[in-house]
N, C-alpha and C positions, 0 to 999 in steps of 0.2 A: 369763323371760317378760316382755314389754314391754306394759304396759297403758296407756301414754300419760301416766302420771303422772310427775312429777319424782322422782328418787332421794330416798330418805329417807322415803317413805310419805306425802308431802303430797297434799292434794287431797280427802281424805275428811273433813276437820275443818270444813267449811263456809266456809272462807275463799275469797275471790274471787281466783283466780289470774290473771285477765286473759285467759284463753284463750276464744276464741269457740266456740259450739256446746255450751256446758255446760248444766247443769240450772238454773242461776241465772237466772231471768227478769229480774231487775233489774240485770243485769250492766252494761248500757249506761247506767243511770240512777244510778250511784254518784256522789254529790255530797257535798262537805264545805261546810257553811255557815260563813262567817266570823263571828267574834264581834267586836263593836265594840270591846271592851276590848283585843283583840289589836293594834289599829292605832293606838291613842292615842299610845303612846310612840315608835312607829316614825317618825312624821312629825316629832316634836320632835327625835328623834335625828338624822334626816337633815338637818334645818335646822341643828342644832348643828354637824354635820360640815361642812356648806356654809359656815357662818359662820367656822369655823376656817380653812378653805381660802382664803376671801376675805380674812381677816385676814393670812394669810401672803403672799398676792399683794399686798395693800396695803403691807405692810412691804417686800417686794421692789421694788415700784415706788418707794417712798420712797428706798431705797438706790440705785437706778439714777439717780434724779433728782439725788441728792446727788453721785454719782460724775460725772455729766455736768457739773454746775455747778462742780465742782472743777477741771475742765479750763480752760485759759486761753481757748481759742476753742471754744465749744460751740455746737451747733445749737439755737437758741432755739425753733424750731418743734417739734423732737423733744421738748424739755423741756415745752413747752406741751401737747403731745399726751399725754405721760405723766402730767402733772398732771391733765388732764381725765379720763383713765382712772382715776386714783387717786380723784378725787371721785365718779365713777360707782360705783366699788366701795364707797366709803364710804356712798353712798346705799342701795345694795343691802343692805349690812350692817345699816344702821339699819332697813330694812324687815323684814329677817329678825328682828332683835331685837324689833320691834314685834309680829311674829307669835308669838314665843315668850313674850312678856309678856301675860298675860291682862288683858282690860279689866275693871276693877272700877269700877262706877259707885257712888259714895257716896250 
């Protein structure tokens, strides 16, 4: 006999199964409130990961600049653009470090 419940006898224990037309009047109002403590480390962790990726890109640009400059006839405009990009990345890295370091006013 099929009573519309999932196999295993579920449905009578008061849990919200997500099916419409049930006896649960608050079914559409199910919400989970975030806790502020849950997000504190996430932002710092994301910034730390971004900082590592930027540091790797900075090192890669440095290697590319050195490789180009090692050639006898290199494109100075390309090297200048790479150096500019490297400085931009360094500025972004410093801004992230500033965000990660709390301001302590003495």
